[in-house]
C-alpha positions in Angstrom: -28.1 11.4 -3.5 -28.6 14.2 -1.4 -25.6 15.6 -0.1 -24.3 16.5 3.5 -21.6 19.1 3.9 -22.3 20.9 6.7 -21.1 19.9 9.7 -17.3 19.6 10.3 -17.8 16.9 12.3 -16.4 13.5 10.6 -16.7 11.1 13.2 -17.2 7.5 11.5 -16.7 8.9 8.1 -13.5 8.2 6.1 -12.2 9.7 2.7 -12.5 7.3 -0.2 -11.9 9.2 -2.9 -9.9 12.5 -3.9 -9.8 13.8 -7.1 -9.4 17.2 -9.1 -12.5 19.0 -10.3 -12.1 22.6 -12.1 -8.9 23.2 -10.6 -9.6 22.0 -6.9 -9.1 18.9 -5.4 -12.2 17.4 -3.5 -12.4 14.6 -0.9 -15.7 12.2 -1.1 -16.3 10.5 2.3 -18.4 7.6 3.2 -19.6 6.6 6.5 -17.9 3.4 7.7 -19.5 4.2 11.7 -17.5 1.5 14.0 -16.6 -0.9 11.3 -12.8 -2.1 11.5 -11.1 -2.6 8.4 -10.4 -6.3 7.5 -11.1 -6.8 4.2 -7.7 -7.5 1.9 -7.8 -4.2 0.3 -9.3 -0.6 1.2 -11.3 -1.1 -1.9 -13.3 -4.0 -0.7 -14.2 -2.3 2.6 -15.6 0.7 0.7 -17.8 -1.6 -1.8 -19.1 -3.1 1.3 -19.8 0.4 3.0 -21.1 1.6 0.0 -24.4 -0.9 0.4 -25.3 0.6 3.4 -28.8 2.6 2.7 -27.0 5.4 4.5 -24.7 5.6 2.1 -26.7 5.0 -0.8 -29.0 8.0 0.4 -26.6 10.7 1.4 -23.3 11.8 -0.4 -20.8 13.8 1.4 -17.9 15.4 -0.4 -15.6 18.8 0.8 -12.5 20.5 0.0 -8.7 19.9 1.6 -9.6 22.2 4.1 -12.3 20.8 5.9 -10.1 17.5 6.5 -7.3 20.3 7.9 -9.7 21.4 9.9 -10.8 17.7 11.1 -7.1 17.0 11.8 -7.0 19.8 14.1 -10.2 19.5 15.6 -9.9 15.4 16.2 -6.0 14.2 15.9 -6.1 10.6 14.7 -3.2 8.0 15.3 0.0 9.0 13.6 1.2 5.8 11.6 3.0 3.1 13.4 4.6 1.2 10.0 4.8 2.0 6.4 4.5 -1.2 4.3 6.0 -0.6 0.8 6.2 -3.7 -2.0 7.1 -4.8 -5.2 4.1 -6.4 -5.8 2.9 -9.8 -5.7 4.8 -10.8 -2.6 3.0 -11.2 0.4 2.1 -7.8 1.1 -1.8 -8.4 1.6 -0.6 -11.3 3.7 1.0 -9.0 6.0 -1.9 -6.6 5.9 -4.4 -9.1 6.5 -2.5 -10.5 9.8 -2.4 -7.5 11.4 -6.1 -6.4 10.2 -7.1 -9.8 12.7 -5.9 -7.8 15.1 -8.5 -5.3 16.8 -6.1 -2.7 17.9 -4.6 -2.6 14.5 -6.0 -0.2 12.0 -4.9 -1.3 8.3 -5.1 0.5 5.5 -4.2 -1.7 2.5 -3.4 0.3 -0.6 -6.1 3.4 0.0 -7.0 5.2 -3.1 -7.3 8.4 -1.6 -3.5 8.5 -0.3 -2.1 7.0 -3.6 -3.6 9.9 -5.5 -2.7 12.6 -3.1 1.4 10.9 -3.2 1.1 11.5 -7.5 -0.7 15.1 -7.1 2.1 17.0 -7.9 1.7 15.2 -11.2 -1.1 16.1 -12.2 -1.1 19.8 -10.3 2.4 21.3 -10.0 0.9 23.5 -7.0 -0.1 20.5 -5.2 3.7 20.5 -4.0 3.2 23.4 -2.0 -0.2 21.9 0.4 0.7 18.2 -0.3 2.8 17.4 2.9 -0.2 18.8 5.2 -3.0 16.9 3.1 -0.9 13.4 3.6 -0.7 14.0 7.5 -4.4 15.1 7.7 -5.7 12.0 5.5 -3.7 9.9 7.6 -5.0 11.3 10.4 -8.3 11.0 9.1 -8.1 7.3 8.9 -6.5 7.1 12.1 -9.3 8.1 14.3 -10.3 5.7 16.9 -13.5 4.9 16.0 -14.5 2.0 17.9 -11.7 2.1 20.9 -9.8 -0.8 20.9 -7.2 0.9 18.1 -3.8 1.3 19.1 -1.6 1.2 16.0 -2.1 2.5 12.4 -0.6 0.9 9.8 -0.2 1.6 6.3 0.3 -0.4 3.0 0.8 1.5 0.1 0.7 0.6 -3.8 4.0 -1.0 -5.6 4.4 2.5 -7.9 4.3 4.2 -4.1 7.9 3.1 -3.8 9.1 6.0 -5.4 7.4 8.4 -3.2 9.0 6.9 -0.1 11.6 9.6 0.1 8.7 12.0 0.7 6.8 9.6 3.2 10.3 9.2 4.8 11.0 12.9 5.3 6.9 13.3 6.5 7.6 10.5 9.1 11.5 10.2 10.3 10.5 8.0 13.1 8.0 5.4 11.6 9.3 2.1 10.6 9.6 1.5 6.9 9.5 -2.0 5.7 10.3 -3.1 1.7 9.1 -6.4 0.9 10.3 -8.2 -2.0 10.8 -11.7 -3.7 12.3 -13.7 -6.4 11.8 -11.2 -9.4 11.1 -14.1 -11.5 8.4 -15.0 -9.7 6.8 -11.7 -9.7 7.1 -11.4 -13.4 5.1 -14.4 -14.1 2.5 -13.3 -11.8 2.1 -10.2 -13.4 2.1 -12.0 -17.0 -0.4 -13.8 -15.6 -3.1 -11.3 -14.0 -1.5 -7.8 -14.7 -1.9 -5.3 -12.5 -2.9 -1.7 -12.9 1.2 -0.5 -13.3 1.6 -3.3 -15.5 -0.2 -1.8 -18.4 1.2 1.2 -20.0 -1.5 4.1 -19.5 -3.7 2.8 -17.2 -2.3 3.9 -14.1 -2.2 7.6 -14.8 0.3 10.3 -14.4 3.4 8.5 -12.0 6.9 8.2 -11.2 6.8 5.2 -13.8 6.7 7.5 -16.6 10.0 8.8 -16.0 11.8 5.6 -14.7 10.0 3.6 -18.1 10.2 6.0 -20.8 8.2 4.8 -24.0 10.1 2.2 -26.0 8.2 0.6 -28.9 10.8 -2.0 -29.6 10.2 -3.6 -25.7 7.7 -6.2 -25.8 5.2 -7.3 -23.0 8.0 -9.7 -21.3 10.8 -7.1 -21.5 8.6 -4.6 -20.3 7.5 -6.3 -16.9 11.1 -7.3 -16.6 12.4 -3.7 -16.6 9.3 -2.5 -14.4 9.8 -5.1 -11.4 13.5 -4.1 -11.9 12.8 -0.6 -11.6 10.8 -1.0 -8.6 13.1 -3.2 -7.2 16.0 -0.2 -7.4 14.2 1.9 -5.7 13.3 -0.4 -2.7 16.9 -0.6 -2.5 17.4 3.1 -2.4 14.6 3.1 0.5 16.7 0.5 2.2 20.1 1.6 1.9 19.1 5.9 2.1 15.8 5.8 4.1 16.1 3.3 7.2 14.1 1.0 5.0 14.1 -2.5 6.4 14.6 -5.3 3.6 11.8 -8.5 4.0 12.0 -11.5 1.6 8.3 -13.2 0.8 10.2 -16.5 2.3 10.2 -15.2 5.4 6.7 -15.0 5.6 4.7 -15.1 7.8 7.0 -16.1 10.5 8.8 -12.6 10.3 5.7 -11.0 12.1 6.3 -12.9 15.0 10.2 -12.7 14.5 12.3 -10.3 13.5 9.4 -8.0 12.8 7.4 -8.2 15.8 8.8 -4.9 17.4 8.5 -3.2 14.5 4.7 -4.1 14.0 3.9 -4.4 17.5 3.2 -8.0 17.9 3.6 -10.0 20.9 4.3 -13.7 21.7 1.1 -14.0 22.6 -0.2 -13.0 19.2 1.7 -15.9 17.3 -1.1 -18.8 17.5 -3.7 -16.7 16.3 -1.5 -15.1 13.5 -0.5 -18.8 12.7 -4.4 -19.2 11.8 -4.8 -16.7 10.2 -2.1 -17.0 7.8 -3.3 -20.9 6.4 -6.0 -18.9 4.6 -5.2 -17.3 1.3 -4.7 -13.2 2.1 -6.5 -12.1 -1.2 -9.4 -15.1 -1.2 -10.1 -15.5 2.5 -12.1 -18.4 2.2 -9.5 -20.3 0.5 -6.6 -22.2 2.0 -3.1 -20.8 1.5 -1.1 -22.4 -1.3 2.4 -21.4 -1.9 3.1 -21.4 -5.9 6.7 -20.1 -6.1 8.0 -23.4 -7.3 4.7 -23.2 -10.0 6.0 -20.0 -11.0 9.6 -21.0 -11.4 8.6 -23.6 -13.8 6.4 -21.6 -15.8 9.1 -19.0 -16.4 10.0 -18.9 -20.2 13.5 -18.1 -21.6 12.3 -14.9 -22.4 11.2 -14.3 -18.7 14.7 -15.7 -17.6 16.5 -13.3 -19.9 14.6 -10.4 -18.8 15.0 -10.7 -15.2 18.7 -11.4 -15.6 18.9 -7.9 -17.6 16.6 -5.8 -15.5 16.1 -7.3 -12.2 18.5 -9.5 -10.7 21.1 -7.0 -9.8 18.6 -5.1 -7.4 17.3 -8.3 -6.2 20.9 -9.6 -5.2 21.7 -6.7 -3.3 18.5 -6.2 -1.6 19.6 -9.8 -0.6 22.8 -8.7 0.8 21.6 -6.0 2.8 18.3 -8.3 4.4 21.0 -11.1 5.1 23.3 -8.6 6.7 20.7 -7.1 9.0 18.6 -10.2 10.1 
């Protein structure tokens, strides 16, 4: 595979991987051209782009300075909204609805951003340049590659809610949404199919290492309930102290063209087309959507109910109080 690192022009290129090698942080870039990011997750768009013969023949990797230089040369759109979530609560639906509009660039859990937000946990020196790098990374993603883009929407990974204070400091005027649902339903979903953060050690260094200290006596159900409880607590801090907007899964999809319309730049004329998109499963767009909240609640064991009561119900009720008061 050939390497292409000589030019400082990254028009049509997007960062797809951030990693540390021999003490230096490096970026992999991939050629997207004018392709619209429209798949459920950023990694899905990356997989599609990597199939192009051009990307199979050429590789482009740089240091972080190239990213900073690209921002100075070609500033991209600044974020329009930041979407935090507790997992399995409709964040992919919101992302897919917004991505269906050509004016939106939607980043759905891009791994380089997650790695950058957690970089100080691997490299304490990263704290000195992290803020500039976050600005530059989102500027690279915010490039207007086909001319119609007007907004940059960023959906974070569930565990990034612990980095919400940093992002609130970097983007104080950007609306921050925290999406959640009944923790009983989240826990059942995580027990059905574990996310990366639900398996201890799989995610790598994260804030969860601190809030979820190793406890050999905690079984999978209790660990999952506590995990969701800690994420809900962090979302509560976001809403109480950093201007976060609390949104319950039960409000979707209507909230997009309802109380979130101004925040997300949705107009009354957008609603019919968005309703059509909402009729399909966000993670499997070829399938129609079917709500499974009741099935999840029926599936919950007594152990799950006890664990949710112990670890997650209190922050959930506090979030509901904020939501109902502000809605």
